Legacy VTK file of the C-alpha trace (Angstrom):
# vtk DataFile Version 3.0
C-alpha trace
ASCII
DATASET POLYDATA
POINTS 343 float
2.194 -15.517 25.851
-1.414 -16.724 25.753
-1.800 -20.182 27.341
-4.337 -23.008 27.047
-5.646 -21.898 30.439
-6.398 -18.458 28.958
-8.209 -20.094 26.032
-10.220 -22.290 28.403
-11.298 -19.327 30.532
-12.223 -17.262 27.460
-14.281 -20.096 25.955
-15.827 -21.242 29.257
-14.490 -24.814 29.028
-11.853 -26.914 30.782
-8.156 -26.907 29.889
-8.484 -30.592 28.998
-11.203 -29.782 26.450
-8.955 -27.152 24.850
-6.153 -29.730 24.698
-8.431 -32.247 22.983
-9.329 -29.700 20.298
-5.727 -28.628 19.709
-4.388 -32.178 19.591
-7.450 -33.894 18.037
-7.143 -36.428 20.852
-10.870 -36.748 21.608
-14.108 -35.702 19.958
-15.508 -32.397 21.254
-19.056 -31.185 20.603
-19.481 -28.747 17.716
-20.704 -25.845 19.874
-17.830 -26.093 22.387
-15.298 -26.627 19.618
-16.523 -23.480 17.851
-16.169 -21.471 21.089
-12.610 -22.715 21.520
-11.614 -21.956 17.932
-13.105 -18.488 18.229
-11.166 -17.887 21.474
-7.949 -19.063 19.819
-8.410 -16.537 17.025
-9.481 -13.666 19.294
-6.536 -14.154 21.672
-4.007 -14.761 18.873
-2.936 -18.039 20.474
0.194 -19.835 19.311
0.696 -23.380 20.730
3.173 -23.442 23.589
5.454 -25.931 21.898
5.845 -23.602 18.949
6.349 -20.565 21.157
8.997 -22.454 23.136
10.707 -23.405 19.915
10.727 -19.782 18.768
12.367 -18.705 22.014
15.094 -21.311 22.320
16.314 -21.768 18.748
16.309 -20.137 15.341
14.879 -21.871 12.300
16.642 -19.483 9.880
13.243 -18.886 8.281
11.284 -15.642 7.932
7.571 -15.179 7.358
6.308 -12.795 4.668
2.628 -11.779 4.651
1.394 -10.268 1.367
-1.987 -8.663 0.604
-2.420 -9.622 -3.071
0.095 -11.831 -4.865
-1.687 -11.211 -8.189
-0.785 -7.502 -8.015
2.556 -7.072 -9.886
3.676 -4.638 -7.170
4.241 -7.407 -4.630
6.238 -10.094 -6.485
9.150 -7.683 -6.909
9.030 -6.743 -3.237
8.833 -10.443 -2.302
11.747 -11.237 -4.602
13.850 -8.613 -2.838
12.974 -10.100 0.570
13.840 -13.589 -0.590
17.128 -12.614 -2.230
18.279 -10.581 0.762
17.257 -13.362 3.138
19.127 -15.979 1.117
22.257 -13.836 1.058
22.151 -13.807 4.869
21.411 -17.519 5.260
17.625 -17.392 5.703
14.655 -18.846 3.830
11.266 -17.134 3.412
7.763 -18.561 3.818
5.012 -16.512 2.163
1.278 -16.259 2.735
-1.359 -14.197 0.914
-4.283 -12.467 2.694
-6.119 -11.321 -0.471
-6.365 -7.967 1.331
-9.406 -9.209 3.246
-10.138 -7.620 6.607
-10.007 -10.249 9.331
-7.603 -12.471 7.391
-4.486 -11.078 9.066
-4.960 -12.850 12.407
-5.259 -16.237 10.745
-2.266 -15.524 8.513
-0.094 -14.560 11.484
-1.086 -17.686 13.404
-0.588 -19.925 10.377
2.841 -18.635 9.509
4.058 -18.549 13.123
3.038 -22.170 13.522
5.463 -22.862 10.680
8.163 -21.824 13.190
9.532 -18.719 11.570
11.976 -16.485 13.437
10.182 -13.240 12.571
7.623 -11.602 10.290
7.676 -9.122 7.419
4.146 -7.752 7.000
3.167 -5.813 3.870
-0.613 -5.910 4.324
-1.116 -4.101 7.644
-4.247 -1.986 8.090
-5.733 0.064 10.929
-7.948 -2.862 11.846
-4.838 -4.901 12.671
-3.524 -2.468 15.306
-4.545 -4.581 18.329
-3.089 -7.752 16.829
0.204 -6.090 15.908
0.460 -4.390 19.307
0.149 -7.808 20.970
3.040 -9.106 18.889
5.115 -6.075 19.889
4.307 -6.717 23.575
5.504 -10.301 23.169
8.793 -8.994 21.802
8.206 -10.905 18.589
10.565 -9.757 15.773
8.523 -7.989 13.116
8.889 -5.326 10.416
6.099 -3.511 8.589
6.841 -2.692 4.959
4.831 -0.617 2.458
2.024 0.083 4.960
2.660 1.792 8.294
0.310 1.735 11.281
0.419 4.744 13.599
0.837 3.875 17.258
2.521 0.482 16.737
6.120 0.662 17.955
7.807 -1.486 15.334
10.391 -1.060 12.575
8.768 0.219 9.390
9.916 0.689 5.781
7.632 2.758 3.562
7.707 4.961 0.487
6.977 8.671 0.691
3.436 8.289 -0.623
2.349 11.745 0.493
5.012 13.389 -1.676
4.119 10.996 -4.480
0.502 12.145 -4.440
1.571 15.758 -4.148
4.017 15.590 -7.075
1.464 13.816 -9.298
-1.122 16.546 -8.695
1.445 19.367 -9.010
2.555 18.024 -12.384
-1.010 18.070 -13.691
-1.632 21.519 -12.225
1.511 22.807 -13.948
0.011 21.685 -17.263
-3.041 23.843 -16.647
-5.398 21.195 -15.263
-7.706 22.188 -12.422
-10.392 19.529 -12.793
-8.276 16.657 -11.487
-9.922 13.474 -10.201
-8.336 10.794 -8.060
-9.201 7.119 -8.144
-8.405 5.737 -4.704
-7.776 2.094 -3.839
-8.353 -0.259 -0.908
-10.354 1.703 1.663
-8.389 0.613 4.747
-4.916 1.077 3.241
-2.713 3.743 4.889
-0.770 3.927 1.593
-3.842 5.122 -0.290
-4.666 7.617 2.448
-1.206 9.202 2.175
-1.446 9.439 -1.624
-4.872 11.038 -1.289
-3.582 13.493 1.322
-0.757 14.526 -1.024
-3.198 15.126 -3.877
-5.502 17.176 -1.643
-2.643 19.307 -0.289
-1.391 20.102 -3.813
-4.891 21.151 -4.859
-5.273 23.260 -1.715
-1.901 24.953 -2.291
-3.007 25.790 -5.841
-6.276 27.259 -4.583
-8.353 24.633 -6.403
-11.574 23.391 -4.794
-11.945 19.619 -5.071
-15.440 18.582 -6.107
-16.746 15.575 -4.105
-17.337 13.642 -7.331
-13.641 13.814 -8.229
-12.545 11.493 -5.412
-13.880 8.023 -6.066
-12.577 4.494 -5.740
-11.436 2.043 -8.347
-10.191 -0.195 -5.484
-6.904 -0.565 -7.351
-8.584 -2.986 -9.765
-8.743 -2.810 -13.559
-12.464 -3.460 -14.065
-13.674 -1.263 -11.199
-11.416 1.576 -12.378
-12.834 1.177 -15.892
-16.382 1.676 -14.584
-15.368 4.504 -12.239
-13.854 6.335 -15.211
-17.053 5.895 -17.208
-18.995 7.460 -14.340
-16.603 10.411 -14.098
-16.852 11.072 -17.810
-20.654 11.260 -17.500
-20.438 14.250 -15.154
-21.701 17.620 -16.417
-19.101 19.231 -18.646
-18.262 21.916 -16.069
-17.280 19.232 -13.524
-15.924 16.574 -15.857
-12.215 15.917 -15.099
-9.577 16.770 -17.663
-6.985 14.793 -15.684
-6.920 11.796 -13.359
-4.568 10.239 -10.840
-4.963 6.482 -10.412
-4.025 4.815 -7.115
-1.858 2.295 -8.957
-0.815 1.406 -12.504
-3.370 -1.413 -12.802
-6.093 1.113 -12.044
-4.521 3.422 -14.650
-4.899 0.693 -17.297
-8.614 0.620 -16.514
-8.748 4.399 -17.027
-6.918 4.148 -20.360
-9.199 1.448 -21.716
-12.334 3.252 -20.535
-11.151 6.413 -22.277
-10.566 4.503 -25.507
-13.991 2.877 -25.180
-15.563 6.343 -24.857
-13.547 7.814 -27.721
-11.546 10.092 -25.423
-7.934 10.696 -26.437
-5.105 10.463 -23.912
-3.397 12.887 -23.344
-5.148 15.349 -25.701
-8.484 15.233 -23.842
-7.625 13.421 -20.626
-4.277 13.369 -18.844
-3.379 10.481 -16.562
-0.846 9.687 -13.839
-0.477 6.263 -12.230
1.376 4.942 -9.207
4.078 2.272 -8.723
5.867 2.230 -12.138
5.116 -1.434 -12.799
6.882 -3.251 -15.624
4.200 -2.573 -18.245
4.131 1.192 -17.646
7.146 1.800 -19.894
5.846 -0.370 -22.743
5.537 1.427 -26.066
1.778 0.898 -26.192
1.301 2.267 -22.656
3.931 4.960 -21.903
2.249 5.810 -18.607
3.356 8.789 -16.546
3.556 7.348 -13.046
5.055 7.724 -9.590
7.796 5.169 -9.034
7.700 3.320 -5.705
11.078 1.724 -4.803
9.547 -1.633 -3.899
12.689 -3.728 -4.427
14.709 -1.458 -2.141
11.884 -1.544 0.424
11.952 -5.350 0.478
15.719 -5.416 0.885
15.742 -2.944 3.758
12.828 -4.581 5.570
14.501 -7.989 5.437
17.793 -6.628 6.693
16.052 -4.799 9.540
14.201 -7.954 10.582
17.330 -10.094 10.621
19.076 -7.410 12.668
16.201 -7.595 15.165
16.396 -11.380 15.322
20.133 -11.238 15.993
19.608 -8.311 18.423
22.078 -6.171 16.479
19.572 -3.465 15.515
19.137 -0.025 17.128
17.581 0.070 20.627
14.356 1.724 19.461
12.065 1.050 16.469
12.969 3.034 13.376
10.986 4.200 10.373
12.646 4.384 6.972
10.870 6.541 4.374
12.182 6.024 0.848
11.725 8.742 -1.791
9.303 8.385 -4.697
10.027 9.599 -8.232
7.630 11.037 -10.818
8.386 9.292 -14.126
7.105 11.476 -16.973
6.061 9.646 -20.132
3.283 10.310 -22.633
-0.070 10.230 -20.826
-0.034 13.870 -19.679
-0.550 16.980 -21.769
-1.429 20.627 -21.407
-5.082 21.628 -21.310
-7.231 24.676 -21.923
-9.843 23.135 -19.572
-12.239 22.364 -22.399
-13.633 18.941 -23.113
-15.182 17.771 -26.361
-18.193 15.643 -25.505
-18.278 12.398 -27.457
LINES 1 344
343 0 1 2 3 4 5 6 7 8 9 10 11 12 13 14 15 16 17 18 19 20 21 22 23 24 25 26 27 28 29 30 31 32 33 34 35 36 37 38 39 40 41 42 43 44 45 46 47 48 49 50 51 52 53 54 55 56 57 58 59 60 61 62 63 64 65 66 67 68 69 70 71 72 73 74 75 76 77 78 79 80 81 82 83 84 85 86 87 88 89 90 91 92 93 94 95 96 97 98 99 100 101 102 103 104 105 106 107 108 109 110 111 112 113 114 115 116 117 118 119 120 121 122 123 124 125 126 127 128 129 130 131 132 133 134 135 136 137 138 139 140 141 142 143 144 145 146 147 148 149 150 151 152 153 154 155 156 157 158 159 160 161 162 163 164 165 166 167 168 169 170 171 172 173 174 175 176 177 178 179 180 181 182 183 184 185 186 187 188 189 190 191 192 193 194 195 196 197 198 199 200 201 202 203 204 205 206 207 208 209 210 211 212 213 214 215 216 217 218 219 220 221 222 223 224 225 226 227 228 229 230 231 232 233 234 235 236 237 238 239 240 241 242 243 244 245 246 247 248 249 250 251 252 253 254 255 256 257 258 259 260 261 262 263 264 265 266 267 268 269 270 271 272 273 274 275 276 277 278 279 280 281 282 283 284 285 286 287 288 289 290 291 292 293 294 295 296 297 298 299 300 301 302 303 304 305 306 307 308 309 310 311 312 313 314 315 316 317 318 319 320 321 322 323 324 325 326 327 328 329 330 331 332 333 334 335 336 337 338 339 340 341 342
């Protein structure tokens, strides 16, 4: 565990000065205080009293770190974590990172200071590898869910996003589409990378060359996906997509509204597949073909794995659980003759 002595050495100050900052027991100059706070963040310091408390007793509380609580994907996953935890006698504290790079370290420190027995992290990214590896070295109970990080030896629960991307593209190819675009999402998300890899492999297997313009980002957001779709529909007719795969269902809504704005009919002139199968996807006015991600089951399994780790009843080595995805066919996909009527 990182100590106040480590912080003092890193910041170039005395241990007493670090103690004054941590305990607000004496005023410390702004420049030295900033160096200390920066060292605390860089070294992922948790106060000794808290660390001692984590080692000697359980609080029966778990920490849950989410990337975007406004995304309907995550409330259902969080609900599953909470319900499973409650059934096993635990409470859950949640914190939202807004999917901002650099926010994870602060979130981990904040929620650990609340004296939780372990962490469920849904917002991991490659940039968090060093931080997560430090937690693993400490032996801190932790489970990654939804997003996996290669090279971090920790229990992980994910969906089979590669197969999801592959099946989405294969479905469109089977309908005769060859000009298939993909709207990706958050750039640093391993989930998006797997979905993109699946799409690319399906296109490769079909002998279809992917044009660079066909892979663009809507960042998983409605408005940005709306504008990205407008840009795709302005491509020369020979390159203009007749089908699209959106990185999530919110992005797919942006595609649908952009198509309507441009006078393009779905599925007659543009076919569309989303991801996640959120609650609105089955609505009569939407009827979105989408890849279902078993988020409730993922939350349940991650919580159970974490509690097993806390109680030391889990398997001796980290495990990875990969849950299957399901293509849900509704009404936003249709056959094509690869022609497009310019509006």
